[in-house]
N, C-alpha and C positions, 0 to 999 in steps of 0.2 A: 382222651386229652382235652376235649371240649369241656367236660365236666370239671377237670382240674382247673382250667383257666377261669371258668365262670365262678367256681367256688372260691378260689384264692383271691380273685379280683374283688368279689363281693365282700369278702372278709376284710380286705385292705380298705375298702370304702367305708365299711362299718366302723373300723378302728379310727379312720380319719375323721368321721362325723363325730364320734365320741370325743376325740381330742379337740375338735373345733368348738364343741359345746363347752368343754373345759376352758378353752381359750377365752371365750366370751365371758365366762364366769370370772376368770382371772382379771379381765379388764374392769369388771365391776368392782372387784375386791382390791384391785391393784396389788395382786399377789400371785405370782406364777407358780408357787409351790403346789398348787392344786394338781399340777401335772404329775407329781410324784404319787399322789393318792390314786390317780386314775390308771397308774401302771398295771396293777393287779386286776382291776376291773375290766380292762381291755381284753385280757386273756380269757376271762370268763365269758365275755361277749363272743369272742371268736370261737371258743370251744363249743358253746351251745348252738351257735348258728351252723357250725359244721355238723354237730350231732343230728340236727333235724333235717339236714339236706343230704345226708349220706346213708348208705345201706351196708356199711361194713359189719364185721363181726361184733354183735351187740355187747358181749361181755368186755371185749377190748375197748370199745367205745366208752363204756361206763368206767373202765379202769383209767381212762384218760380224762374224761370230762368231770367226773366227781372229784378226784383229787385236785385238779386245777381250779375247780370252783372253791373248794375248801381253802386252798392256798391263796387264791386271788381275793376272796372276800375277807379272809383274816388280814391280809396285807393292807387292803383298802381301809378296813375299820381301824387297824393299828395306826396307819399314817394319818387318817382323819383326826383321830383322838390326839395324836402327838402334835399335830400342827394346828390344832384348834386355838384360835385367838393368839397365835404366835406370829411374829414378823416373818417376812420373806426369807427364805433360805439364803445365807450369805453368798453362795455360789451364784444364784440368780441376781442377787443384789449387786454383785460386781458387774454383771452384764448390763443391768439397768443403768448403772453409772456410765459404763462404756458407751452405750448407744444413745443415751439421753432420751430426747422426745420421740425418737423413732423406735424405741424398744417395744412399744405396744405391737407394732407390726412385725418386727424382727422375731419376737417371741413366738409368733404363730409358726414360723418356719424352723427356727433354731431350737425350739423347745417342744412344741406340741406335735407338729407334723413329723418332725424327725423321730420323735418317740413312737408315733403310730407306725412308722416304717420299721423301726427296730422291733416293735411289738409283733408285727406281722411276720417278720423273718424268723424271730425266735420261736414263734408259734407254728412254724411250718410243720414240725413233727406232730404237733397236736392236731393239725388239720389232716395231714397225709395219713396218719395212723388210723383214722376213722373211715377212710374211703374203702378199704379192701375187706372182703369177706374171708380172705385166706391169710394165714391158716385159720380154719374154722374151729379152732380149739385153743385152749390156753397152752402156752409153752413154758419151759423153765425160764426163758428170758422175760416173759410177762411177769412172773412171780418175782424174779430177781430185780426187775426194774421198779416194781411197786415197793419192794423192800428198800432200795436205794432212795426212792422218793420219800418214803416214810422217815428214814434216818435224817434226810435233809430237812424235811418239814419240822421234825422235832427240834433239831439243832437251831434252825432259824427262829422258830417260835420261842424257844427257851431263851435264846440270846437276846431277842427283842424284849422279852418280859424282864430279864435280869437287868438290862440297861435302863428300862423304864423305871423299875423299882429303885435303882441306884440314883437316878436323876431326881426322883421325887423326894429323896431325903435331903433336907436343907443342909445337913452337916457335910454332905459330899460336894457342895458348891465349889467349883474351881478345881476339883480333883479329877483324876483320870480313872476310868473304870478299868481295873486290872485284876479282877477277881472272878471266881467261878469260870464259866466258859471263856471269858475275856482274859483269863490268865494264860491260856494256851494258844490263843489267836487274837490278833488285834481286830479282826473282822469275822467273828464266827457266824454272824448272820449272813454275810455274803457267801461264806463257804457253804452254809446250809442251802442257800438258794442255788448254787451251782450243782449241788448234789440232786436237787429237785429236777433240774433240767436234764442231767445225765440219766436220771431214773426214767423220765419220759422217753428219752432216746432209746434206752434198752427195751422198753415196752414196744416201741414202734419197730425195732430192729427185725423181728420175724416177718413183717409184711414184705411184699415184693419190692425189692430195691430200697428197703428201708434204711440202708446204710447211708444214703446221701443226706438224710436228715441230721447227720452229725453236725451240719452247719449250725443248728440251733444251740446245742450246748457249748460248742466252740465259741460262738459269738457272745453268749451271755457270760462265759468265763472271761473272755478277753475284755468285755465291757466293764465288768466288775473289778477286774484287776488293773486295767490300764486307762479306761476312759472316764466313767462317771463314779467309780467306786473308790477303791483303795488309794490309787495315786492322786486323784483330784482332791479327795478329802484331806489327805495328809499333807498335800502341798499348799492347801488354802486355809483350812480350819486350824491345823495344829503345827504349822511350820515354825511358829515363833514360841512354842510352848516347850520349855526345857524339860518339864516332867514327862511330856509325851515323847520327847527324844530319848529319854532314858527307857521309857516303855518300849520304844522301837528296838533298842539294843537288847532288851531282855526277852522279847516276845515274838513268836512267829507272826509273819505278816498275814498269812491266809490259812494254810492248812494247820489245824491244831497240833501243837508239838510241846514238848516239855519246856517249862520255864527255865531260862538261863539263870 
């Protein structure tokens, strides 16, 4: 129990330190969007800190740490490139207007430290699954979980690449991305990310009492659907766009499905 507490608290502190450094950078740049880029990087940090401090079943530890490193670094690089020399995300811009001169301080708690807490909670399975040496062999759930993760990683990466290519074409300016994966889901990248975290949960499930880590995929699914993902984006960025409203009527919100 003492190991659990020390490990989890140390990882929470490390995540908070990373986000505080990001906050300082955001003050210099006057752009809070850096918080988005640090999202994936924080999980990589937590995963490797756990890897070097635990003595669990090595293959399972690698099956957790290597995939989350691939996912986290890809997401970090993707968001850094996407946001390079761009203005602040409109969602943060609205908060900046709302809080005025006090936003620099509010952003530390409302954006960066809140994100570090979410990061830590969602990564509970990533931490817990590396602690135990039992079962000391691979199970069907390990293989199934890695398969689910792989599908999610492919979907998220492909959706991001398709959207990036679409936006880079000047002829698509002002248009809605409604082709390829985006024809079957309005947010295929978010759907892919939820699969990634359900995959990690299945990998951790064979460990003693691993079922409780279902908190992680449930939280990320709820967050992407109701908090910072689908709902917030469609209520702020696209609420007044008639073309997007037609897109909503024709296309599944989250889980890919046939186009109406």
